[in-house]
Backbone and ligand atoms as CSV (ligand in chain L), in Angstrom:
chain,resi,resn,atom,element,x,y,z
A,1,UNK,N,N,100.081,86.539,120.245
A,1,UNK,CA,C,98.875,86.347,119.441
A,1,UNK,C,C,99.278,85.897,118.040
A,2,UNK,N,N,98.608,84.882,117.548
A,2,UNK,CA,C,98.926,84.368,116.214
A,2,UNK,C,C,98.517,85.373,115.143
A,3,UNK,N,N,99.270,85.356,114.074
A,3,UNK,CA,C,98.961,86.248,112.966
A,3,UNK,C,C,97.771,85.710,112.181
A,4,UNK,N,N,96.763,86.541,112.005
A,4,UNK,CA,C,95.577,86.161,111.235
A,4,UNK,C,C,95.752,86.660,109.806
A,5,UNK,N,N,95.709,85.762,108.832
A,5,UNK,CA,C,95.821,86.226,107.442
A,5,UNK,C,C,94.699,87.198,107.095
A,6,UNK,N,N,95.048,88.202,106.331
A,6,UNK,CA,C,94.072,89.212,105.946
A,6,UNK,C,C,93.431,88.834,104.612
A,7,UNK,N,N,92.423,89.574,104.237
A,7,UNK,CA,C,91.773,89.384,102.943
A,7,UNK,C,C,92.118,90.582,102.058
A,8,UNK,N,N,93.204,90.489,101.295
A,8,UNK,CA,C,93.685,91.633,100.524
A,8,UNK,C,C,92.698,92.117,99.472
A,9,UNK,N,N,91.970,91.204,98.824
A,9,UNK,CA,C,91.083,91.623,97.735
A,9,UNK,C,C,89.913,92.436,98.266
A,10,UNK,N,N,89.328,91.996,99.358
A,10,UNK,CA,C,88.221,92.745,99.967
A,10,UNK,C,C,88.725,94.084,100.495
A,11,UNK,N,N,89.904,94.082,101.107
A,11,UNK,CA,C,90.454,95.329,101.661
A,11,UNK,C,C,90.705,96.344,100.543
A,12,UNK,N,N,91.219,95.889,99.390
A,12,UNK,CA,C,91.465,96.807,98.272
A,12,UNK,C,C,90.141,97.360,97.730
A,13,UNK,N,N,89.146,96.486,97.594
A,13,UNK,CA,C,87.833,96.934,97.097
A,13,UNK,C,C,87.217,97.938,98.070
A,14,UNK,N,N,87.361,97.678,99.365
A,14,UNK,CA,C,86.816,98.600,100.368
A,14,UNK,C,C,87.507,99.957,100.309
A,15,UNK,N,N,88.812,99.956,100.104
A,15,UNK,CA,C,89.555,101.217,100.029
A,15,UNK,C,C,89.092,102.034,98.823
A,16,UNK,N,N,88.912,101.377,97.683
A,16,UNK,CA,C,88.422,102.076,96.487
A,16,UNK,C,C,87.024,102.647,96.729
A,17,UNK,N,N,86.160,101.860,97.351
A,17,UNK,CA,C,84.790,102.293,97.625
A,17,UNK,C,C,84.785,103.465,98.600
A,18,UNK,N,N,85.613,103.354,99.647
A,18,UNK,CA,C,85.675,104.403,100.671
A,18,UNK,C,C,86.081,105.748,100.074
A,19,UNK,N,N,86.939,105.722,99.068
A,19,UNK,CA,C,87.414,106.978,98.473
A,19,UNK,C,C,86.749,107.258,97.128
A,20,UNK,N,N,85.688,106.506,96.838
A,20,UNK,CA,C,84.869,106.738,95.643
A,20,UNK,C,C,85.697,106.761,94.361
A,21,UNK,N,N,86.627,105.806,94.259
A,21,UNK,CA,C,87.404,105.668,93.031
A,21,UNK,C,C,86.601,104.739,92.121
A,22,UNK,N,N,86.124,105.298,90.998
A,22,UNK,CA,C,85.222,104.518,90.171
A,22,UNK,C,C,85.711,104.264,88.764
A,23,UNK,N,N,86.870,104.796,88.429
A,23,UNK,CA,C,87.361,104.594,87.065
A,23,UNK,C,C,88.886,104.529,87.082
A,24,UNK,N,N,89.442,103.702,86.244
A,24,UNK,CA,C,90.907,103.649,86.143
A,24,UNK,C,C,91.433,104.858,85.368
A,25,UNK,N,N,92.699,105.223,85.484
A,25,UNK,CA,C,93.707,104.585,86.334
A,25,UNK,C,C,93.522,104.987,87.807
A,26,UNK,N,N,93.802,104.065,88.690
A,26,UNK,CA,C,93.639,104.301,90.121
A,26,UNK,C,C,94.715,105.286,90.605
A,27,UNK,N,N,94.293,106.408,91.199
A,27,UNK,CA,C,95.252,107.441,91.625
A,27,UNK,C,C,95.890,107.099,92.978
A,28,UNK,N,N,96.918,106.265,92.954
A,28,UNK,CA,C,97.499,105.775,94.208
A,28,UNK,C,C,98.077,106.908,95.061
A,29,UNK,N,N,98.661,107.931,94.418
A,29,UNK,CA,C,99.204,109.066,95.194
A,29,UNK,C,C,98.085,109.760,95.973
A,30,UNK,N,N,96.948,109.983,95.286
A,30,UNK,CA,C,95.822,110.669,95.933
A,30,UNK,C,C,95.248,109.809,97.067
A,31,UNK,N,N,95.156,108.504,96.831
A,31,UNK,CA,C,94.643,107.615,97.887
A,31,UNK,C,C,95.564,107.670,99.102
A,32,UNK,N,N,96.877,107.663,98.859
A,32,UNK,CA,C,97.822,107.743,99.989
A,32,UNK,C,C,97.581,109.021,100.781
A,33,UNK,N,N,97.388,110.129,100.060
A,33,UNK,CA,C,97.143,111.409,100.732
A,33,UNK,C,C,95.855,111.349,101.540
A,34,UNK,N,N,94.800,110.778,100.941
A,34,UNK,CA,C,93.516,110.660,101.650
A,34,UNK,C,C,93.646,109.765,102.882
A,35,UNK,N,N,94.561,108.815,102.834
A,35,UNK,CA,C,94.814,107.917,103.983
A,35,UNK,C,C,95.796,108.544,104.975
A,36,UNK,N,N,96.187,109.783,104.727
A,36,UNK,CA,C,97.147,110.491,105.575
A,36,UNK,C,C,98.493,109.766,105.674
A,37,UNK,N,N,98.869,109.177,104.553
A,37,UNK,CA,C,100.170,108.516,104.480
A,37,UNK,C,C,101.116,109.390,103.661
A,38,UNK,N,N,102.354,109.424,104.078
A,38,UNK,CA,C,103.367,110.171,103.342
A,38,UNK,C,C,104.066,109.231,102.357
A,39,UNK,N,N,104.488,109.795,101.241
A,39,UNK,CA,C,105.274,109.033,100.263
A,39,UNK,C,C,106.650,109.698,100.177
A,40,UNK,N,N,107.680,108.888,100.300
A,40,UNK,CA,C,109.041,109.395,100.148
A,40,UNK,C,C,109.743,108.570,99.080
A,41,UNK,N,N,110.421,109.221,98.183
A,41,UNK,CA,C,111.202,108.528,97.160
A,41,UNK,C,C,112.626,108.419,97.682
A,42,UNK,N,N,113.085,107.189,97.800
A,42,UNK,CA,C,114.392,106.953,98.405
A,42,UNK,C,C,115.225,106.040,97.504
A,43,UNK,N,N,116.503,106.250,97.520
A,43,UNK,CA,C,117.402,105.416,96.723
A,43,UNK,C,C,117.870,104.272,97.606
A,44,UNK,N,N,117.417,103.054,97.284
A,44,UNK,CA,C,117.823,101.877,98.048
A,44,UNK,C,C,118.211,100.767,97.085
A,45,UNK,N,N,118.694,99.689,97.637
A,45,UNK,CA,C,119.184,98.621,96.771
A,45,UNK,C,C,118.082,98.100,95.847
A,46,UNK,N,N,118.500,97.595,94.687
A,46,UNK,CA,C,117.523,97.321,93.642
A,46,UNK,C,C,116.603,96.148,93.931
A,47,UNK,N,N,116.917,95.293,94.916
A,47,UNK,CA,C,116.027,94.175,95.222
A,47,UNK,C,C,114.781,94.622,95.966
A,48,UNK,N,N,114.737,95.853,96.425
A,48,UNK,CA,C,113.617,96.303,97.245
A,48,UNK,C,C,112.664,97.203,96.467
A,49,UNK,N,N,111.349,96.956,96.697
A,49,UNK,CA,C,110.329,97.857,96.168
A,49,UNK,C,C,110.370,99.166,96.921
A,50,UNK,N,N,110.483,99.036,98.236
A,50,UNK,CA,C,110.454,100.214,99.080
A,50,UNK,C,C,110.359,99.808,100.527
A,51,UNK,N,N,109.835,100.697,101.337
A,51,UNK,CA,C,109.703,100.421,102.765
A,51,UNK,C,C,108.341,100.919,103.222
A,52,UNK,N,N,107.920,100.416,104.362
A,52,UNK,CA,C,106.729,100.949,105.014
A,52,UNK,C,C,107.094,101.153,106.468
A,53,UNK,N,N,106.888,102.356,106.963
A,53,UNK,CA,C,107.294,102.630,108.336
A,53,UNK,C,C,106.363,103.647,108.965
A,54,UNK,N,N,106.424,103.692,110.272
A,54,UNK,CA,C,105.729,104.742,111.002
A,54,UNK,C,C,106.799,105.732,111.437
A,55,UNK,N,N,106.667,106.950,110.950
A,55,UNK,CA,C,107.597,107.995,111.375
A,55,UNK,C,C,106.784,108.896,112.283
A,56,UNK,N,N,107.051,108.769,113.573
A,56,UNK,CA,C,106.122,109.348,114.545
A,56,UNK,C,C,104.832,108.577,114.415
A,57,UNK,N,N,103.753,109.257,114.173
A,57,UNK,CA,C,102.470,108.585,113.956
A,57,UNK,C,C,102.105,108.546,112.473
A,58,UNK,N,N,103.005,109.013,111.627
A,58,UNK,CA,C,102.677,109.131,110.198
A,58,UNK,C,C,103.133,107.891,109.443
A,59,UNK,N,N,102.164,107.134,108.873
A,59,UNK,CA,C,102.564,106.014,108.026
A,59,UNK,C,C,103.286,106.544,106.800
A,60,UNK,N,N,104.443,105.996,106.542
A,60,UNK,CA,C,105.275,106.521,105.458
A,60,UNK,C,C,105.654,105.394,104.502
A,61,UNK,N,N,105.311,105.611,103.238
A,61,UNK,CA,C,105.637,104.652,102.187
A,61,UNK,C,C,106.904,105.141,101.507
A,62,UNK,N,N,107.966,104.374,101.654
A,62,UNK,CA,C,109.213,104.700,100.984
A,62,UNK,C,C,109.236,103.982,99.647
A,63,UNK,N,N,109.398,104.713,98.572
A,63,UNK,CA,C,109.383,104.130,97.228
A,63,UNK,C,C,110.804,104.159,96.662
A,64,UNK,N,N,111.242,103.017,96.189
A,64,UNK,CA,C,112.580,102.945,95.605
A,64,UNK,C,C,112.628,103.805,94.343
A,65,UNK,N,N,113.433,104.855,94.362
A,65,UNK,CA,C,113.447,105.832,93.267
A,65,UNK,C,C,114.062,105.287,91.986
A,66,UNK,N,N,114.732,104.136,92.053
A,66,UNK,CA,C,115.327,103.604,90.818
A,66,UNK,C,C,114.331,102.784,90.002
A,67,UNK,N,N,113.126,102.550,90.551
A,67,UNK,CA,C,112.114,101.786,89.822
A,67,UNK,C,C,111.482,102.647,88.738
A,68,UNK,N,N,110.959,102.008,87.674
A,68,UNK,CA,C,110.227,102.780,86.671
A,68,UNK,C,C,108.864,103.204,87.239
A,69,UNK,N,N,108.164,104.067,86.510
A,69,UNK,CA,C,106.932,104.663,87.032
A,69,UNK,C,C,105.882,103.608,87.401
A,70,UNK,N,N,105.745,102.579,86.571
A,70,UNK,CA,C,104.742,101.548,86.875
A,70,UNK,C,C,105.098,100.781,88.141
A,71,UNK,N,N,106.379,100.470,88.324
A,71,UNK,CA,C,106.812,99.772,89.539
A,71,UNK,C,C,106.658,100.698,90.754
A,72,UNK,N,N,106.867,101.998,90.564
A,72,UNK,CA,C,106.668,102.928,91.681
A,72,UNK,C,C,105.198,102.973,92.079
A,73,UNK,N,N,104.287,102.952,91.092
A,73,UNK,CA,C,102.851,102.912,91.412
A,73,UNK,C,C,102.528,101.633,92.180
A,74,UNK,N,N,103.126,100.516,91.752
A,74,UNK,CA,C,102.908,99.256,92.453
A,74,UNK,C,C,103.449,99.344,93.881
A,75,UNK,N,N,104.616,99.960,94.039
A,75,UNK,CA,C,105.211,100.094,95.380
A,75,UNK,C,C,104.300,100.918,96.299
A,76,UNK,N,N,103.696,101.978,95.757
A,76,UNK,CA,C,102.773,102.794,96.568
A,76,UNK,C,C,101.544,101.966,96.929
A,77,UNK,N,N,101.000,101.238,95.959
A,77,UNK,CA,C,99.836,100.381,96.234
A,77,UNK,C,C,100.195,99.301,97.254
A,78,UNK,N,N,101.380,98.744,97.151
A,78,UNK,CA,C,101.881,97.738,98.094
A,78,UNK,C,C,101.961,98.356,99.508
A,79,UNK,N,N,102.482,99.568,99.585
A,79,UNK,CA,C,102.550,100.259,100.884
A,79,UNK,C,C,101.158,100.519,101.453
A,80,UNK,N,N,100.221,100.872,100.571
A,80,UNK,CA,C,98.828,101.055,101.033
A,80,UNK,C,C,98.281,99.728,101.554
A,81,UNK,N,N,98.718,98.615,100.947
A,81,UNK,CA,C,98.319,97.294,101.447
A,81,UNK,C,C,98.807,97.081,102.871
A,82,UNK,N,N,100.067,97.429,103.134
A,82,UNK,CA,C,100.572,97.308,104.511
A,82,UNK,C,C,99.786,98.223,105.442
A,83,UNK,N,N,99.469,99.409,104.954
A,83,UNK,CA,C,98.711,100.351,105.796
A,83,UNK,C,C,97.340,99.783,106.148
A,84,UNK,N,N,96.662,99.207,105.157
A,84,UNK,CA,C,95.313,98.688,105.384
A,84,UNK,C,C,95.317,97.354,106.129
A,85,UNK,N,N,96.318,96.526,105.873
A,85,UNK,CA,C,96.305,95.149,106.379
A,85,UNK,C,C,97.214,94.911,107.579
A,86,UNK,N,N,98.316,95.633,107.671
A,86,UNK,CA,C,99.375,95.225,108.608
A,86,UNK,C,C,99.819,96.302,109.577
A,87,UNK,N,N,99.154,97.419,109.614
A,87,UNK,CA,C,99.635,98.491,110.478
A,87,UNK,C,C,99.720,98.038,111.941
A,88,UNK,N,N,98.705,97.321,112.400
A,88,UNK,CA,C,98.711,96.865,113.785
A,88,UNK,C,C,99.806,95.835,114.029
A,89,UNK,N,N,100.021,94.987,113.058
A,89,UNK,CA,C,101.073,93.978,113.175
A,89,UNK,C,C,102.434,94.652,113.315
A,90,UNK,N,N,102.629,95.679,112.537
A,90,UNK,CA,C,103.891,96.417,112.559
A,90,UNK,C,C,104.151,96.976,113.950
A,91,UNK,N,N,103.176,97.644,114.537
A,91,UNK,CA,C,103.412,98.255,115.837
A,91,UNK,C,C,103.436,97.206,116.942
A,92,UNK,N,N,102.648,96.138,116.780
A,92,UNK,CA,C,102.604,95.114,117.824
A,92,UNK,C,C,103.953,94.402,117.922
A,93,UNK,N,N,104.606,94.223,116.799
A,93,UNK,CA,C,105.908,93.570,116.813
A,93,UNK,C,C,107.020,94.519,117.216
A,94,UNK,N,N,106.665,95.783,117.332
A,94,UNK,CA,C,107.674,96.747,117.712
A,94,UNK,C,C,108.672,97.021,116.605
A,95,UNK,N,N,108.256,96.759,115.382
A,95,UNK,CA,C,109.140,97.010,114.238
A,95,UNK,C,C,108.763,98.378,113.686
A,96,UNK,N,N,109.727,99.195,113.429
A,96,UNK,CA,C,109.363,100.512,112.926
A,96,UNK,C,C,109.489,100.608,111.419
A,97,UNK,N,N,109.917,99.546,110.787
A,97,UNK,CA,C,110.014,99.609,109.335
A,97,UNK,C,C,109.940,98.211,108.738
A,98,UNK,N,N,109.148,98.072,107.701
A,98,UNK,CA,C,109.169,96.863,106.880
A,98,UNK,C,C,109.947,97.194,105.622
A,99,UNK,N,N,110.906,96.373,105.299
A,99,UNK,CA,C,111.600,96.535,104.022
A,99,UNK,C,C,110.937,95.578,103.049
A,100,UNK,N,N,110.441,96.113,101.962
A,100,UNK,CA,C,109.570,95.349,101.070
A,100,UNK,C,C,110.361,94.758,99.916
A,101,UNK,N,N,110.524,93.456,99.953
A,101,UNK,CA,C,111.314,92.807,98.897
A,101,UNK,C,C,110.506,92.628,97.628
A,102,UNK,N,N,111.213,92.370,96.559
A,102,UNK,CA,C,110.534,91.935,95.343
A,102,UNK,C,C,110.033,90.516,95.600
A,103,UNK,N,N,109.032,90.041,94.845
A,103,UNK,CA,C,108.354,88.788,95.189
A,103,UNK,C,C,109.246,87.557,95.271
A,104,UNK,N,N,110.381,87.520,94.606
A,104,UNK,CA,C,111.189,86.306,94.620
A,104,UNK,C,C,112.160,86.241,95.802
A,105,UNK,N,N,112.125,87.217,96.638
A,105,UNK,CA,C,113.059,87.287,97.757
A,105,UNK,C,C,112.515,86.518,98.945
A,106,UNK,N,N,113.325,85.680,99.581
A,106,UNK,CA,C,112.875,84.934,100.755
A,106,UNK,C,C,113.049,85.795,102.002
A,107,UNK,N,N,112.026,85.759,102.835
A,107,UNK,CA,C,112.059,86.575,104.044
A,107,UNK,C,C,111.082,86.013,105.054
A,108,UNK,N,N,111.327,86.312,106.293
A,108,UNK,CA,C,110.369,85.867,107.315
A,108,UNK,C,C,109.025,86.573,107.158
A,109,UNK,N,N,109.025,87.662,106.436
A,109,UNK,CA,C,107.786,88.405,106.239
A,109,UNK,C,C,107.067,88.003,104.960
A,110,UNK,N,N,107.445,86.874,104.392
A,110,UNK,CA,C,106.946,86.553,103.062
A,110,UNK,C,C,105.423,86.574,102.990
A,111,UNK,N,N,104.731,86.086,104.022
A,111,UNK,CA,C,103.272,86.030,103.954
A,111,UNK,C,C,102.662,87.432,103.900
A,112,UNK,N,N,103.121,88.321,104.730
A,112,UNK,CA,C,102.537,89.661,104.676
A,112,UNK,C,C,102.970,90.391,103.410
A,113,UNK,N,N,104.159,90.047,102.888
A,113,UNK,CA,C,104.568,90.653,101.620
A,113,UNK,C,C,103.683,90.161,100.470
A,114,UNK,N,N,103.342,88.886,100.480
A,114,UNK,CA,C,102.436,88.353,99.450
A,114,UNK,C,C,101.072,89.021,99.575
A,115,UNK,N,N,100.586,89.177,100.799
A,115,UNK,CA,C,99.291,89.850,100.990
A,115,UNK,C,C,99.331,91.281,100.463
A,116,UNK,N,N,100.432,91.991,100.744
A,116,UNK,CA,C,100.543,93.378,100.257
A,116,UNK,C,C,100.603,93.395,98.728
A,117,UNK,N,N,101.261,92.400,98.126
A,117,UNK,CA,C,101.296,92.328,96.660
A,117,UNK,C,C,99.912,92.021,96.084
A,118,UNK,N,N,99.177,91.120,96.727
A,118,UNK,CA,C,97.812,90.810,96.263
A,118,UNK,C,C,96.929,92.055,96.378
A,119,UNK,N,N,97.084,92.784,97.472
A,119,UNK,CA,C,96.332,94.020,97.664
A,119,UNK,C,C,96.667,95.013,96.548
A,120,UNK,N,N,97.959,95.175,96.263
A,120,UNK,CA,C,98.393,96.130,95.239
A,120,UNK,C,C,97.810,95.770,93.875
A,121,UNK,N,N,97.852,94.491,93.531
A,121,UNK,CA,C,97.309,94.059,92.237
A,121,UNK,C,C,95.807,94.339,92.180
A,122,UNK,N,N,95.101,94.059,93.271
A,122,UNK,CA,C,93.653,94.282,93.301
A,122,UNK,C,C,93.327,95.775,93.293
A,123,UNK,N,N,94.209,96.591,93.882
A,123,UNK,CA,C,93.971,98.033,93.901
A,123,UNK,C,C,94.213,98.640,92.519
A,124,UNK,N,N,95.283,98.212,91.865
A,124,UNK,CA,C,95.637,98.792,90.567
A,124,UNK,C,C,94.798,98.232,89.429
A,125,UNK,N,N,94.329,96.992,89.585
A,125,UNK,CA,C,93.527,96.356,88.537
A,125,UNK,C,C,92.271,95.742,89.148
A,126,UNK,N,N,91.446,96.577,89.766
A,126,UNK,CA,C,90.262,96.019,90.435
A,126,UNK,C,C,89.292,95.413,89.429
A,127,UNK,N,N,88.776,94.248,89.741
A,127,UNK,CA,C,87.874,93.547,88.841
A,127,UNK,C,C,86.705,94.388,88.406
A,128,UNK,N,N,86.127,95.133,89.331
A,128,UNK,CA,C,84.956,95.949,89.012
A,128,UNK,C,C,85.309,97.014,87.975
A,129,UNK,N,N,86.451,97.683,88.156
A,129,UNK,CA,C,86.836,98.739,87.215
A,129,UNK,C,C,87.284,98.157,85.881
A,130,UNK,N,N,87.937,97.014,85.916
A,130,UNK,CA,C,88.363,96.367,84.671
A,130,UNK,C,C,87.126,95.971,83.867
A,131,UNK,N,N,86.127,95.413,84.538
A,131,UNK,CA,C,84.881,95.042,83.854
A,131,UNK,C,C,84.221,96.289,83.266
A,132,UNK,N,N,84.222,97.409,84.013
A,132,UNK,CA,C,83.650,98.663,83.541
A,132,UNK,C,C,84.337,99.101,82.254
A,133,UNK,N,N,85.667,99.071,82.258
A,133,UNK,CA,C,86.445,99.461,81.073
A,133,UNK,C,C,86.119,98.540,79.899
A,134,UNK,N,N,86.049,97.245,80.163
A,134,UNK,CA,C,85.793,96.293,79.088
A,134,UNK,C,C,84.429,96.528,78.454
A,135,UNK,N,N,83.445,96.838,79.287
A,135,UNK,CA,C,82.097,97.057,78.777
A,135,UNK,C,C,81.985,98.367,77.988
A,136,UNK,N,N,82.879,99.326,78.274
A,136,UNK,CA,C,82.807,100.632,77.635
A,136,UNK,C,C,83.903,100.856,76.584
A,137,UNK,N,N,84.530,99.794,76.190
A,137,UNK,CA,C,85.581,99.881,75.188
A,137,UNK,C,C,85.158,99.108,73.950
A,138,UNK,N,N,85.309,99.755,72.800
A,138,UNK,CA,C,85.025,99.060,71.544
A,138,UNK,C,C,86.326,98.481,71.028
A,139,UNK,N,N,86.344,97.176,70.883
A,139,UNK,CA,C,87.567,96.504,70.436
A,139,UNK,C,C,87.564,96.377,68.922
L,1,ZN,ZN,ZN,106.027,95.057,101.850
């Protein structure tokens, strides 16, 4: 079956709506917990954000522990993108782990990695919440 590109922006907005996240900063750890996903901090090579895998039936987001806090939040959001967009693809291909490269890394998974990055950006900086902040901030 051919891979159908996902819509990362709609998926991120739906995830925020489903968990009633209405104000920044977006609590990615809490969203992962609500999605029944585990987060593990792992020491891996510096080119990787982290990993996404199914350990048993538990979706597990591996976060590269050498990243700074903001990059770790992005890695969790990126993993949530794989959970929302690619979980079926992962199991259908019989792959038990995606290793998530930084954006400049070439890989056969580049398209799904770009989708997960778009999802992460939309989750961490959702247009609706950014507009809310802008309207309620005195500059
Ligand atoms: Zn990835």
